C-alpha positions in Angstrom: -21.4 36.5 3.9 -23.7 33.4 4.1 -21.0 30.9 3.9 -19.1 28.7 1.4 -20.6 26.7 -1.4 -19.6 25.1 -4.7 -20.4 22.3 -7.1 -18.7 19.3 -8.7 -17.7 19.1 -12.4 -20.9 17.5 -13.7 -23.4 18.8 -11.0 -26.4 20.9 -11.9 -26.6 22.6 -8.5 -24.6 24.2 -5.7 -24.3 22.6 -2.3 -26.1 24.3 0.6 -23.8 27.0 2.2 -21.5 25.7 4.9 -20.3 27.9 7.8 -16.6 27.2 7.1 -14.5 26.8 4.0 -13.0 23.6 5.4 -16.4 22.1 5.9 -17.5 22.9 2.3 -14.2 21.7 0.9 -14.4 18.4 2.7 -18.0 17.9 1.6 -17.2 18.8 -2.0 -14.2 16.3 -2.0 -16.5 13.5 -0.8 -19.3 14.5 -3.3 -16.8 14.6 -6.2 -15.4 11.2 -5.3 -18.8 9.6 -4.9 -20.1 11.0 -8.2 -17.0 10.1 -10.2 -16.0 13.7 -10.8 -12.4 14.8 -10.6 -13.0 18.6 -10.4 -15.0 20.9 -8.2 -15.2 24.6 -7.4 -15.7 26.4 -4.1 -16.4 30.0 -3.3 -18.0 32.5 -1.0 -21.8 33.0 -1.0 -23.0 36.6 -0.4 -26.5 37.9 -0.1 -27.3 41.2 -1.8 -30.5 41.7 -3.8 -29.6 38.3 -5.2 -27.2 35.5 -4.2 -23.7 36.2 -5.4 -20.9 33.6 -5.7 -17.4 35.1 -5.5 -13.8 34.3 -4.8 -14.2 31.0 -6.8 -11.3 28.5 -6.7 -11.2 25.3 -8.8 -9.7 22.0 -7.7 -8.7 19.0 -9.7 -7.7 15.5 -8.5 -4.0 14.9 -9.2 -3.5 11.2 -9.6 0.3 11.4 -9.4 0.3 13.3 -6.1 -2.9 11.7 -4.7 -4.4 15.0 -3.7 -6.7 17.9 -4.8 -4.7 20.6 -6.5 -6.0 24.2 -7.1 -5.9 25.5 -10.6 -7.2 28.4 -12.6 
């Protein structure tokens, strides 16, 4: 596995892979807030003959709870 990557709701590209899930998650939260998005996904990046993105989880900002909530 190369690391963890993802993208925000209206982004056209994935972030560079991070070594830890926590690091990628924190970066995506900040990126989403700065870009005005309220959703992002994060997953594992694997290298085979091509880059594969797996185990994807989506998160959405929950205004009532004041936190990012995972959803399907």
